[in-house]
N, C-alpha and C positions, 0 to 999 in steps of 0.2 A: 769768486770773490777776491782771491789774491793772485790769480793766474796772471803772469806777466806784469806784476806790480812790485814795487820796492817795498820791502818789509824790514822791520827792525826786530832782531832776536835778542831777548834778554835772557841769557843763560844763568842759572843759579847753581849749577854743578852737575854731577852725575849720580846716578842711582845704581842699583845692582845691574850687573851685566853691561856696565858702561853706558847706559842710556842717558842722554842729555835731558836735563830738566830745566824748563824755562817758559817764557811766554813769547808769542809772536804778535807784534803790533803793526797795524797798517799805517801808511804814511799820514792818514788823516786822524791818527791817534786812537783808533778803535782797536780793541783787543780781538784778534782773529778767533781765538777760542770761544769767546762770548758770542761773537757774531755767528759762528757755526752752530752753536747750541740754540740761539734764538731762531735761526732759520730751520731748525729741526734736522740739520745735517751732521750733528755730533751728539753724543750722549755723555752724561756725567758719570764718571767712575764712582761707584758706591764707596763711601769712606774717604773720598778725596778731601784734602785739607781745605780747598777753596769751594767746596760743594754748596755752601749756603746760597749765594747769589745764582750760581749756575743751575742749581736744582730748581729755583723759581723760574729762571729763563726756560729751562727744559719743559716744565709744566705748562708755561704759557704757550710754547711752541706746539705741544701736544693738543692744547685746547683750540688752537687756531684752525 
């Protein structure tokens, strides 16, 4: 999906243990995280701040 493609990384800061927090966007303005969840290639972390829409996308992917 993003292999050998230009992406935009929007970093929001770091979390514990120095992990970078942010989003990855594809050149066509799609959010890579959302696309991976929709395709069933990623799961939503329980309790995640952005879990609302991602949880719906995850359920749709499981139903497909």
